[in-house]
A tleap script that builds the chain and sets N, CA, C and O, in Angstrom:
source leaprc.protein.ff14SB
mol = sequence {
  NMET THR ILE GLY SER VAL LEU THR ALA TYR
  ILE ALA ALA VAL VAL PRO PHE ILE LEU SER
  LEU ASP ARG VAL ALA GLU GLN GLU ASN ALA
  ALA TRP ARG SER ILE VAL GLY MET GLY LEU
  ALA VAL LEU VAL THR VAL PHE GLY THR GLY
  VAL GLY ASN TRP LEU VAL PHE VAL ARG THR
  ILE ALA GLY ARG ALA VAL ARG GLY SER TYR
  VAL ALA ALA CYS VAL GLN LYS THR LYS VAL
  PRO GLN LEU VAL ALA ALA LEU CARG
}
set mol.1.N position { 114.111 103.567 105.355 }
set mol.1.CA position { 113.852 102.316 106.024 }
set mol.1.C position { 115.109 101.954 106.841 }
set mol.1.O position { 116.237 102.107 106.373 }
set mol.2.N position { 114.883 101.481 108.048 }
set mol.2.CA position { 116.032 101.065 108.882 }
set mol.2.C position { 116.442 99.610 108.427 }
set mol.2.O position { 115.708 98.937 107.704 }
set mol.3.N position { 117.601 99.189 108.875 }
set mol.3.CA position { 118.075 97.841 108.574 }
set mol.3.C position { 117.085 96.815 109.099 }
set mol.3.O position { 116.726 95.868 108.398 }
set mol.4.N position { 116.651 97.008 110.320 }
set mol.4.CA position { 115.697 96.086 110.983 }
set mol.4.C position { 114.402 95.875 110.170 }
set mol.4.O position { 113.941 94.747 109.997 }
set mol.5.N position { 113.840 96.972 109.687 }
set mol.5.CA position { 112.626 96.902 108.911 }
set mol.5.C position { 112.852 96.288 107.565 }
set mol.5.O position { 111.973 95.599 107.047 }
set mol.6.N position { 114.027 96.518 106.969 }
set mol.6.CA position { 114.317 95.854 105.684 }
set mol.6.C position { 114.506 94.380 105.900 }
set mol.6.O position { 114.051 93.582 105.082 }
set mol.7.N position { 115.150 93.993 106.955 }
set mol.7.CA position { 115.298 92.532 107.316 }
set mol.7.C position { 113.970 91.851 107.507 }
set mol.7.O position { 113.716 90.753 107.012 }
set mol.8.N position { 113.103 92.573 108.274 }
set mol.8.CA position { 111.768 92.066 108.534 }
set mol.8.C position { 110.955 91.903 107.225 }
set mol.8.O position { 110.257 90.902 107.063 }
set mol.9.N position { 111.032 92.795 106.369 }
set mol.9.CA position { 110.356 92.781 105.114 }
set mol.9.C position { 110.836 91.603 104.197 }
set mol.9.O position { 110.047 90.984 103.483 }
set mol.10.N position { 112.156 91.335 104.258 }
set mol.10.CA position { 112.738 90.228 103.487 }
set mol.10.C position { 112.178 88.899 104.037 }
set mol.10.O position { 111.757 88.008 103.301 }
set mol.11.N position { 112.203 88.830 105.360 }
set mol.11.CA position { 111.688 87.595 105.972 }
set mol.11.C position { 110.228 87.399 105.663 }
set mol.11.O position { 109.787 86.269 105.450 }
set mol.12.N position { 109.457 88.489 105.632 }
set mol.12.CA position { 108.028 88.419 105.210 }
set mol.12.C position { 107.885 88.018 103.732 }
set mol.12.O position { 106.885 87.410 103.348 }
set mol.13.N position { 108.842 88.344 102.940 }
set mol.13.CA position { 108.753 87.987 101.518 }
set mol.13.C position { 109.024 86.522 101.293 }
set mol.13.O position { 108.567 85.932 100.314 }
set mol.14.N position { 109.777 85.937 102.215 }
set mol.14.CA position { 110.052 84.495 102.092 }
set mol.14.C position { 108.874 83.628 102.380 }
set mol.14.O position { 108.744 82.538 101.823 }
set mol.15.N position { 108.008 84.095 103.246 }
set mol.15.CA position { 106.848 83.298 103.698 }
set mol.15.C position { 105.996 82.835 102.525 }
set mol.15.O position { 105.685 81.648 102.434 }
set mol.16.N position { 105.599 83.751 101.607 }
set mol.16.CA position { 104.770 83.272 100.471 }
set mol.16.C position { 105.502 82.248 99.530 }
set mol.16.O position { 104.853 81.394 98.925 }
set mol.17.N position { 106.796 82.344 99.426 }
set mol.17.CA position { 107.587 81.315 98.640 }
set mol.17.C position { 107.508 79.961 99.362 }
set mol.17.O position { 107.305 78.932 98.719 }
set mol.18.N position { 107.664 79.956 100.664 }
set mol.18.CA position { 107.621 78.677 101.365 }
set mol.18.C position { 106.194 78.034 101.246 }
set mol.18.O position { 106.023 76.830 101.057 }
set mol.19.N position { 105.168 78.976 101.378 }
set mol.19.CA position { 103.807 78.442 101.245 }
set mol.19.C position { 103.477 77.914 99.863 }
set mol.19.O position { 102.692 76.981 99.697 }
set mol.20.N position { 104.125 78.563 98.842 }
set mol.20.CA position { 103.869 78.040 97.452 }
set mol.20.C position { 104.574 76.761 97.236 }
set mol.20.O position { 104.073 75.961 96.447 }
set mol.21.N position { 105.701 76.466 97.854 }
set mol.21.CA position { 106.379 75.230 97.779 }
set mol.21.C position { 105.660 74.132 98.524 }
set mol.21.O position { 105.628 72.981 98.088 }
set mol.22.N position { 105.088 74.499 99.645 }
set mol.22.CA position { 104.350 73.544 100.488 }
set mol.22.C position { 103.111 73.046 99.767 }
set mol.22.O position { 102.727 71.888 99.931 }
set mol.23.N position { 102.478 73.898 98.971 }
set mol.23.CA position { 101.201 73.550 98.270 }
set mol.23.C position { 101.370 73.624 96.810 }
set mol.23.O position { 100.555 74.233 96.117 }
set mol.24.N position { 102.441 73.001 96.295 }
set mol.24.CA position { 102.659 73.043 94.850 }
set mol.24.C position { 101.610 72.360 94.003 }
set mol.24.O position { 101.472 72.689 92.824 }
set mol.25.N position { 100.871 71.427 94.555 }
set mol.25.CA position { 99.794 70.722 93.823 }
set mol.25.C position { 98.683 71.787 93.450 }
set mol.25.O position { 98.001 71.620 92.438 }
set mol.26.N position { 98.522 72.784 94.203 }
set mol.26.CA position { 97.516 73.865 93.874 }
set mol.26.C position { 98.237 74.851 92.985 }
set mol.26.O position { 98.667 75.878 93.509 }
set mol.27.N position { 98.401 74.658 91.775 }
set mol.27.CA position { 99.219 75.453 90.905 }
set mol.27.C position { 98.821 76.928 90.891 }
set mol.27.O position { 99.687 77.802 90.893 }
set mol.28.N position { 97.559 77.199 90.877 }
set mol.28.CA position { 97.115 78.601 90.729 }
set mol.28.C position { 97.462 79.409 91.998 }
set mol.28.O position { 97.954 80.534 91.916 }
set mol.29.N position { 97.202 78.831 93.124 }
set mol.29.CA position { 97.560 79.434 94.383 }
set mol.29.C position { 99.036 79.561 94.556 }
set mol.29.O position { 99.534 80.592 95.009 }
set mol.30.N position { 99.732 78.536 94.204 }
set mol.30.CA position { 101.256 78.548 94.403 }
set mol.30.C position { 101.810 79.651 93.515 }
set mol.30.O position { 102.713 80.367 93.948 }
set mol.31.N position { 101.308 79.826 92.278 }
set mol.31.CA position { 101.839 80.931 91.377 }
set mol.31.C position { 101.567 82.276 92.045 }
set mol.31.O position { 102.439 83.144 92.064 }
set mol.32.N position { 100.357 82.457 92.596 }
set mol.32.CA position { 100.045 83.811 93.192 }
set mol.32.C position { 100.913 84.009 94.450 }
set mol.32.O position { 101.350 85.130 94.711 }
set mol.33.N position { 101.154 83.021 95.182 }
set mol.33.CA position { 102.040 83.186 96.390 }
set mol.33.C position { 103.447 83.578 95.906 }
set mol.33.O position { 104.041 84.478 96.500 }
set mol.34.N position { 104.001 82.961 94.879 }
set mol.34.CA position { 105.283 83.264 94.329 }
set mol.34.C position { 105.326 84.729 93.883 }
set mol.34.O position { 106.287 85.449 94.153 }
set mol.35.N position { 104.288 85.138 93.211 }
set mol.35.CA position { 104.227 86.519 92.659 }
set mol.35.C position { 104.236 87.494 93.792 }
set mol.35.O position { 104.978 88.476 93.768 }
set mol.36.N position { 103.410 87.236 94.801 }
set mol.36.CA position { 103.350 88.139 95.989 }
set mol.36.C position { 104.754 88.237 96.702 }
set mol.36.O position { 105.204 89.323 97.070 }
set mol.37.N position { 105.389 87.099 96.868 }
set mol.37.CA position { 106.675 87.085 97.496 }
set mol.37.C position { 107.726 87.887 96.731 }
set mol.37.O position { 108.486 88.687 97.278 }
set mol.38.N position { 107.711 87.605 95.391 }
set mol.38.CA position { 108.723 88.338 94.559 }
set mol.38.C position { 108.469 89.792 94.487 }
set mol.38.O position { 109.396 90.601 94.470 }
set mol.39.N position { 107.155 90.153 94.442 }
set mol.39.CA position { 106.820 91.591 94.436 }
set mol.39.C position { 107.239 92.327 95.642 }
set mol.39.O position { 107.691 93.471 95.583 }
set mol.40.N position { 107.078 91.620 96.806 }
set mol.40.CA position { 107.458 92.263 98.039 }
set mol.40.C position { 109.016 92.349 98.130 }
set mol.40.O position { 109.547 93.343 98.625 }
set mol.41.N position { 109.695 91.368 97.679 }
set mol.41.CA position { 111.139 91.375 97.679 }
set mol.41.C position { 111.706 92.500 96.782 }
set mol.41.O position { 112.661 93.185 97.149 }
set mol.42.N position { 111.115 92.659 95.649 }
set mol.42.CA position { 111.512 93.706 94.748 }
set mol.42.C position { 111.291 95.069 95.301 }
set mol.42.O position { 112.163 95.928 95.170 }
set mol.43.N position { 110.093 95.327 95.953 }
set mol.43.CA position { 109.750 96.571 96.529 }
set mol.43.C position { 110.746 96.905 97.666 }
set mol.43.O position { 111.174 98.053 97.779 }
set mol.44.N position { 111.106 95.951 98.480 }
set mol.44.CA position { 111.977 96.174 99.598 }
set mol.44.C position { 113.414 96.500 99.026 }
set mol.44.O position { 114.144 97.314 99.592 }
set mol.45.N position { 113.780 95.843 97.905 }
set mol.45.CA position { 115.068 96.092 97.298 }
set mol.45.C position { 115.118 97.499 96.729 }
set mol.45.O position { 116.115 98.200 96.902 }
set mol.46.N position { 114.046 97.928 96.046 }
set mol.46.CA position { 114.046 99.262 95.448 }
set mol.46.C position { 113.928 100.380 96.523 }
set mol.46.O position { 114.615 101.395 96.410 }
set mol.47.N position { 113.117 100.221 97.506 }
set mol.47.CA position { 112.942 101.316 98.467 }
set mol.47.C position { 113.671 101.111 99.721 }
set mol.47.O position { 113.529 101.959 100.602 }
set mol.48.N position { 114.472 100.049 99.933 }
set mol.48.CA position { 115.235 99.821 101.072 }
set mol.48.C position { 116.508 100.681 101.143 }
set mol.48.O position { 116.704 101.567 100.311 }
set mol.49.N position { 117.323 100.433 102.084 }
set mol.49.CA position { 118.489 101.219 102.221 }
set mol.49.C position { 119.539 100.760 101.262 }
set mol.49.O position { 119.552 99.582 100.904 }
set mol.50.N position { 120.443 101.643 100.812 }
set mol.50.CA position { 121.539 101.196 100.035 }
set mol.50.C position { 121.413 101.385 98.527 }
set mol.50.O position { 122.390 101.166 97.811 }
set mol.51.N position { 120.255 101.782 98.022 }
set mol.51.CA position { 120.098 102.020 96.580 }
set mol.51.C position { 120.573 103.452 96.332 }
set mol.51.O position { 119.916 104.426 96.698 }
set mol.52.N position { 121.760 103.538 95.686 }
set mol.52.CA position { 122.330 104.878 95.578 }
set mol.52.C position { 122.157 105.440 94.128 }
set mol.52.O position { 121.728 106.582 93.961 }
set mol.53.N position { 122.471 104.687 93.156 }
set mol.53.CA position { 122.410 105.130 91.745 }
set mol.53.C position { 121.198 104.608 91.079 }
set mol.53.O position { 121.203 103.471 90.607 }
set mol.54.N position { 120.142 105.389 91.013 }
set mol.54.CA position { 118.856 104.953 90.466 }
set mol.54.C position { 118.966 104.739 88.946 }
set mol.54.O position { 118.241 103.896 88.418 }
set mol.55.N position { 119.797 105.427 88.248 }
set mol.55.CA position { 119.833 105.269 86.803 }
set mol.55.C position { 120.375 103.917 86.438 }
set mol.55.O position { 119.878 103.266 85.518 }
set mol.56.N position { 121.407 103.483 87.163 }
set mol.56.CA position { 122.013 102.171 86.915 }
set mol.56.C position { 120.989 101.077 87.260 }
set mol.56.O position { 120.883 100.084 86.540 }
set mol.57.N position { 120.252 101.251 88.333 }
set mol.57.CA position { 119.258 100.310 88.844 }
set mol.57.C position { 118.151 100.180 87.797 }
set mol.57.O position { 117.751 99.070 87.446 }
set mol.58.N position { 117.667 101.297 87.311 }
set mol.58.CA position { 116.501 101.222 86.302 }
set mol.58.C position { 116.921 100.671 84.987 }
set mol.58.O position { 116.186 99.923 84.342 }
set mol.59.N position { 118.160 101.059 84.568 }
set mol.59.CA position { 118.687 100.537 83.248 }
set mol.59.C position { 118.924 99.037 83.317 }
set mol.59.O position { 118.696 98.334 82.332 }
set mol.60.N position { 119.387 98.520 84.487 }
set mol.60.CA position { 119.646 97.089 84.637 }
set mol.60.C position { 118.355 96.344 84.619 }
set mol.60.O position { 118.244 95.340 83.914 }
set mol.61.N position { 117.332 96.798 85.384 }
set mol.61.CA position { 116.031 96.161 85.390 }
set mol.61.C position { 115.463 96.082 84.022 }
set mol.61.O position { 115.014 95.023 83.583 }
set mol.62.N position { 115.477 97.263 83.295 }
set mol.62.CA position { 114.910 97.325 81.968 }
set mol.62.C position { 115.569 96.387 80.969 }
set mol.62.O position { 114.892 95.713 80.193 }
set mol.63.N position { 116.875 96.353 80.998 }
set mol.63.CA position { 117.643 95.547 80.170 }
set mol.63.C position { 117.376 94.081 80.361 }
set mol.63.O position { 117.217 93.333 79.396 }
set mol.64.N position { 117.325 93.652 81.673 }
set mol.64.CA position { 117.037 92.258 81.950 }
set mol.64.C position { 115.615 91.851 81.603 }
set mol.64.O position { 115.364 90.705 81.228 }
set mol.65.N position { 114.640 92.834 81.735 }
set mol.65.CA position { 113.333 92.538 81.319 }
set mol.65.C position { 113.131 92.329 79.792 }
set mol.65.O position { 112.354 91.491 79.334 }
set mol.66.N position { 113.876 93.140 79.066 }
set mol.66.CA position { 113.834 92.980 77.581 }
set mol.66.C position { 114.470 91.615 77.192 }
set mol.66.O position { 113.894 90.868 76.402 }
set mol.67.N position { 115.660 91.300 77.755 }
set mol.67.CA position { 116.338 90.004 77.471 }
set mol.67.C position { 115.447 88.839 77.871 }
set mol.67.O position { 115.273 87.894 77.102 }
set mol.68.N position { 114.895 88.903 79.047 }
set mol.68.CA position { 114.075 87.789 79.511 }
set mol.68.C position { 112.786 87.640 78.658 }
set mol.68.O position { 112.360 86.510 78.420 }
set mol.69.N position { 112.201 88.661 78.226 }
set mol.69.CA position { 111.063 88.553 77.370 }
set mol.69.C position { 111.340 87.988 76.019 }
set mol.69.O position { 110.559 87.213 75.466 }
set mol.70.N position { 112.510 88.403 75.477 }
set mol.70.CA position { 112.971 87.877 74.176 }
set mol.70.C position { 113.218 86.394 74.280 }
set mol.70.O position { 112.726 85.643 73.437 }
set mol.71.N position { 113.965 85.927 75.283 }
set mol.71.CA position { 114.310 84.544 75.449 }
set mol.71.C position { 113.094 83.707 75.687 }
set mol.71.O position { 112.986 82.618 75.125 }
set mol.72.N position { 112.130 84.185 76.531 }
set mol.72.CA position { 110.961 83.506 76.832 }
set mol.72.C position { 110.102 83.339 75.558 }
set mol.72.O position { 109.486 82.290 75.368 }
set mol.73.N position { 110.062 84.333 74.717 }
set mol.73.CA position { 109.266 84.216 73.451 }
set mol.73.C position { 109.960 83.243 72.445 }
set mol.73.O position { 109.270 82.700 71.583 }
set mol.74.N position { 111.218 83.021 72.520 }
set mol.74.CA position { 111.920 82.122 71.568 }
set mol.74.C position { 111.816 80.671 72.021 }
set mol.74.O position { 111.893 79.766 71.190 }
set mol.75.N position { 111.648 80.436 73.275 }
set mol.75.CA position { 111.712 78.999 73.745 }
set mol.75.C position { 110.268 78.516 73.706 }
set mol.75.O position { 109.352 79.231 74.113 }
set mol.76.N position { 110.069 77.257 73.198 }
set mol.76.CA position { 108.821 76.693 73.147 }
set mol.76.C position { 108.215 76.341 74.571 }
set mol.76.O position { 108.936 76.049 75.525 }
set mol.77.N position { 106.962 76.388 74.630 }
set mol.77.CA position { 106.275 76.170 75.924 }
set mol.77.C position { 106.615 74.773 76.576 }
set mol.77.O position { 106.617 74.612 77.797 }
set mol.78.N position { 106.881 73.849 75.734 }
set mol.78.CA position { 107.177 72.443 76.253 }
set mol.78.C position { 108.609 72.328 76.699 }
set mol.78.O position { 108.972 71.271 77.216 }
set mol.79.N position { 109.446 73.315 76.547 }
set mol.79.CA position { 110.882 73.213 76.884 }
set mol.79.C position { 111.172 74.130 78.008 }
set mol.79.O position { 112.062 74.977 77.942 }
set mol.80.N position { 110.407 73.952 79.049 }
set mol.80.CA position { 110.614 74.820 80.367 }
set mol.80.C position { 112.052 74.641 80.901 }
set mol.80.O position { 112.671 75.651 81.235 }
set mol.81.N position { 112.620 73.431 81.003 }
set mol.81.CA position { 113.962 73.375 81.505 }
set mol.81.C position { 114.972 74.135 80.738 }
set mol.81.O position { 115.880 74.711 81.338 }
set mol.82.N position { 114.870 74.175 79.430 }
set mol.82.CA position { 115.702 75.023 78.653 }
set mol.82.C position { 115.563 76.516 78.867 }
set mol.82.O position { 116.509 77.300 78.786 }
set mol.83.N position { 114.255 76.867 79.158 }
set mol.83.CA position { 114.017 78.334 79.467 }
set mol.83.C position { 114.696 78.702 80.788 }
set mol.83.O position { 115.324 79.755 80.898 }
set mol.84.N position { 114.564 77.837 81.775 }
set mol.84.CA position { 115.147 78.162 83.084 }
set mol.84.C position { 116.659 78.231 82.945 }
set mol.84.O position { 117.280 79.086 83.576 }
set mol.85.N position { 117.276 77.374 82.150 }
set mol.85.CA position { 118.726 77.412 81.895 }
set mol.85.C position { 119.087 78.671 81.141 }
set mol.85.O position { 120.119 79.268 81.445 }
set mol.86.N position { 118.335 79.090 80.219 }
set mol.86.CA position { 118.673 80.309 79.450 }
set mol.86.C position { 118.533 81.545 80.266 }
set mol.86.O position { 119.236 82.526 80.024 }
set mol.87.N position { 117.625 81.536 81.256 }
set mol.87.CA position { 117.462 82.777 82.024 }
set mol.87.C position { 118.422 82.803 83.221 }
set mol.87.O position { 118.474 83.822 83.911 }
set mol.88.N position { 119.191 81.729 83.507 }
set mol.88.CA position { 120.164 81.794 84.555 }
set mol.88.C position { 121.380 82.328 83.982 }
set mol.88.O position { 122.378 82.483 84.686 }
savepdb mol mol.pdb
quit
């Protein structure tokens, strides 16, 4: 991928996020727009230019996924602000 196409894909990934914030009252649609935007951003990051060491990339993603799942399982559903703080 060229730098121009990577930049275009990132800009396209921002659009679903903006639409989800615009229509936050429609929670189901807002969630799907956020998922689509994040998925596109991750795909561009993985397959874009500049990813050199795939082993480090895969290990980092796997480690963060395990940590995030553990923390999310430990925090009660009513304590969303604490969950956001823990994952930052």
